[in-house]
C-alpha positions, 0 to 999 in steps of 0.5 A: 513510527507515527507515519502509519497513523498519519497515513490513516488520518490522511486517507480519512480526510481525502475520502471525506473531504476530497481536498487537494491539500490532503491529497498531497499529504496522503501522497507524502504519508504513503511515501513515508510508510513505503520507506519504512517498509523498505528499511524493515525489509532490508534489515530482515525485520520483515520478509519481502516475500511475506509482505508481497503475498499479503499485499496481493491478498489484500489487493485481490480482496479490495481491488474491485473497489478501485479496479477490476480484479482480472487486471490485479490477478494478472499482475499478482501472478507475475510479481509472486512468481518473480519475487 
């Protein structure tokens, strides 16, 4: 399960150096972590609903660093109601 550590490392490198090579590695590590989350949800190790709630709570908290909160709140409401 070293993928999370590799994701953190790639995030730090992209933020620090803005290097295209690290950008590609960041995308790969994101995919790896998402795959493990998917597998854990399928096996019932983690609840999809709990993960979705936490994801949107974190996006609401930190989303303004990337996008405006209004857009996230509209998306959050639809996903939580559907899912």
